[in-house]
Backbone bond lengths (Angstrom), bond angles and torsions (degrees), N, CA, C in turn:
res aa  C-N    CA-C-N  psi(-1)  N-CA   C-N-CA  omega(-1)  CA-C   N-CA-C  phi
1 M - - - 1.432 - - 1.504 111.32 -
2 I 1.322 118.44 -41.96 1.496 122.05 177.46 1.521 109.60 -62.74
3 E 1.318 115.49 -46.30 1.475 118.91 -179.01 1.495 110.67 -61.35
4 Q 1.284 119.12 -40.45 1.499 122.61 -175.91 1.531 111.13 -73.25
5 R 1.333 115.05 -48.92 1.472 118.35 -173.34 1.489 113.82 -76.78
6 L 1.328 117.67 -39.37 1.453 121.85 -175.10 1.523 114.35 -100.80
7 N 1.354 113.65 -9.98 1.442 119.99 -178.63 1.552 111.86 60.62
8 L 1.340 114.23 37.99 1.474 121.45 178.15 1.499 110.17 -119.72
9 P 1.349 117.46 138.34 1.464 119.72 178.12 1.549 110.51 -72.36
10 V 1.332 115.31 147.22 1.441 120.87 175.27 1.564 106.88 -105.72
11 Y 1.328 114.59 124.17 1.448 119.27 -175.97 1.521 112.64 -101.42
12 A 1.341 115.20 -20.19 1.492 116.67 -178.50 1.519 108.79 -152.14
13 I 1.309 114.86 154.03 1.450 120.52 174.18 1.524 109.36 -124.34
14 I 1.306 117.78 132.60 1.479 120.71 177.22 1.522 107.76 -97.40
15 P 1.309 116.34 123.20 1.483 119.02 -178.69 1.473 113.64 -67.16
16 H 1.313 117.38 150.06 1.489 123.23 176.51 1.520 107.60 -68.98
17 S 1.301 118.81 138.24 1.438 123.52 -178.75 1.486 112.00 -113.08
18 L 1.298 117.83 117.16 1.490 120.83 174.45 1.506 110.33 -68.68
19 E 1.293 116.47 -30.84 1.472 120.07 178.63 1.552 110.14 -64.50
20 Q 1.337 115.82 -38.22 1.455 120.42 177.36 1.528 111.03 -63.76
21 V 1.336 117.45 -39.98 1.452 122.30 177.01 1.526 109.91 -59.34
22 K 1.349 116.39 -43.01 1.430 120.55 -179.42 1.536 111.79 -65.08
23 L 1.364 115.12 -42.65 1.423 120.55 177.47 1.506 113.33 -62.17
24 D 1.338 114.07 -41.42 1.487 120.04 176.99 1.554 110.60 -56.88
25 K 1.310 115.72 -45.92 1.479 120.31 178.63 1.524 111.33 -60.21
26 Q 1.373 115.60 -42.90 1.444 119.43 -178.63 1.543 110.21 -67.64
27 N 1.321 115.74 -39.89 1.463 121.09 -178.05 1.539 110.31 -63.66
28 R 1.304 116.39 -34.16 1.497 119.73 178.72 1.532 111.21 -67.99
29 K 1.307 115.84 -33.54 1.477 120.44 -176.30 1.543 111.67 -80.99
30 E 1.321 115.65 -34.26 1.469 118.98 -172.76 1.552 110.03 -96.11
31 V 1.291 116.32 146.22 1.454 122.73 -179.69 1.533 110.57 -93.17
32 T 1.291 118.10 -11.54 1.474 122.20 -177.85 1.504 112.24 -73.68
33 I 1.305 115.03 -170.77 1.488 120.00 -179.60 1.521 110.69 -62.11
34 P 1.363 118.75 130.87 1.435 121.03 -177.40 1.504 111.70 -62.92
35 K 1.312 116.47 145.57 1.464 121.42 176.28 1.520 108.65 -84.28
36 I 1.320 115.12 143.59 1.468 123.07 -176.08 1.536 108.16 -111.67
37 L 1.309 117.85 135.14 1.460 122.23 -178.71 1.527 110.96 -56.27
38 A 1.300 119.79 -47.29 1.442 124.46 -176.52 1.535 111.66 -59.46
39 V 1.307 116.12 -33.81 1.494 121.48 179.69 1.545 110.55 -81.21
40 E 1.304 117.34 -46.03 1.456 122.07 -176.19 1.529 114.15 -75.81
41 H 1.332 116.41 -36.45 1.466 122.50 -179.35 1.524 112.54 -136.72
42 P 1.297 117.69 70.48 1.488 121.63 -172.57 1.545 113.80 -64.45
43 K 1.315 118.84 -17.43 1.450 118.95 178.26 1.485 114.28 -97.68
44 E 1.332 117.82 7.34 1.449 123.35 176.35 1.524 110.86 -58.79
45 M 1.301 118.52 141.37 1.468 121.71 -178.17 1.525 114.35 -60.32
46 A 1.325 117.80 -29.33 1.446 121.87 -179.21 1.528 110.59 -72.28
47 I 1.314 117.33 -19.95 1.465 120.48 176.91 1.523 111.19 -85.11
C-alpha cells in the first residue's frame, strides 16, 4: 500500500508484537514508569 500510494520503496517490515499490545495495556493501568518492549522482551521479533 505504501509503495503504491506514495511511490516509495519499502525496505523493511516490522512485525506486529502481541507482547507490545500486552505492555500497552499494562502501561495504561499503571501510573509508574512505562514498560518498554526492548527492555521487557529483548528477543521479541519486533525488536
